[in-house]
C-alpha positions, 0 to 999 in steps of 0.5 A: 073848048079849053082855051089855054094849053100848057106844054110839057114833056118829060123829054126836057129831062134828057139835057142833064148832067152829074154836076151842080148847075143851077138849071137842071131838071129839078126846076120842072120835075115836081111842077108837071105832075103838079100841072096835071093833076091840078088843071085836069079838065081844065086846060089842054095839055100839048105835046111838043114836036121837033123844030125842022132845021129850016125853022132853027136856020131862020135864027141860027147859023149852020155853022153854030149848029155843027159847033153844038153838036161838036162839042156834044160829043166831046168828053166836058160837057163845058167844052163849050162854055162854062155855064152852058153844058152839052151832052149827046141829048142836048140838041135833040132836047133844045129841038123838042123846046123850039119845037113845042112852042111852034106847035102852041103857035100854030094852036094859037094861030088857027083859034083852037087855043087862045093863049099858051105855056110852054114849060120848056127847058133848055131856056132859049133868050141868051142864044145868039145866033151863032152863039149858045150862053148862058144855059140857052142852046136855042133862042125858042121865042126868037125861032117862034116869031121867025117861023109866025113871020114866014107861015102866017105873015105877020108883021107886028110881033111884040115879045115882052121879056121879063126874065131878071136877065137881058135877052140879049140872044133875042135882041140881036135876032131882031135888032134891025126889024121893025117887024118884032118889038122887043121890050126887056125888063131886067136887072142892071149889071147882072149878066150878060151885062147888055140891055142898056137904055141906049140899045135901040135897033139899028136901021129900020128897027130903031126904037122896035128895041126896048130895053128897061134896065131896072135897080136891084130892090125894085118889087111888085110896085116897080115892075106892075107900074113899068110893065102897065104903062109900057103895055097901056101905051106902045101896044095902042100904038104898035097893035100886035098881032100876037104877044110872046113873053119870055118868061123867067121867074128869076127875078123872085125874091126867093131865087139867090140868082138875083136882088129883085124883089117880085113876090108870087102874086106879082106873076099873077099881076103881070100876066093878067095885064099882058091878057088884058092887052092880048083880048084889047088888041090881038084877038087873044093871042098870047104864048108864054114861053119859059125861060129862067127860074132857078129856085125850084119852089119859088119857080113853082108857086110862080108857074101856077100863079101864071096858068091861074091868072091865063084860066081866069074868065074875067079877070078885074083891071089891075090898078097900077099905082105910080112909082116915083123910082119906076117912072123915073127910068123912063122920063128920059129913056131913048124910046121918048123919042119914037113912042108916046107914054 
């Protein structure tokens, strides 16, 4: 049995327009054949299914879905949102993206796979229950978490979002829930200009939203300290039943959309840390879902680094060097009221 399943499908290229935009099929067009050739026989290639309306509407309102359909039929693809274009195949492609994540989730839960990586587009973590934005139409990771709650009865789901932008949509979906621990590391003062440290959840969800807004120019050492500290401490207290990762690669130093300085190797390191946590605490259940990454070359290199780490049978423990700058972000953080670091 191959323990890693990777989901990819050329139908994800259907969502496109003939205008320059960072989120376009070129992000993945070269990556797909490289993955197929490089990992032939060493992992399981998975085809997506289309997400059912019932599963989508556990996260998104029927009114919003009707809005998407109506705007997709208009002449101007940016009539709904200045960043998020809609055309006749957009909703169909988004349903395939969300459904592909559910297909991988099913295989992980029935133990035919340990890990999964959904190479999907359009991305999803900015999509709120009643609004799409930031290139996102359907919130793939939130739909997956809600599906795992309904179908498998999971009540402790960890969502780790290391995209350089705050996962505002995912946060909104689970802001009052203690069944999902949402952790977002993102560059401060960047779109969508949310995700302050004081945003910690409400009602039953107080303490279950953890935002770590990092400074521009943070790189491998700072990020490794933050991710390692969070995983090593929070996970042992929360005991997640599965880990979902909103895997954005736009924090790479070669991606012009941000000013953080992560290297390709960092994504291998981070994946190793996350995989160790999944092995020790939740029976290896781990699902990566692609979010951002808008330099095709650095995106390809970083995705391959992630897959290499997921396939590594016995990875050495990662050394976590101290970082005063990173530690300062955690020292007075509101999460200390709810969790021990």
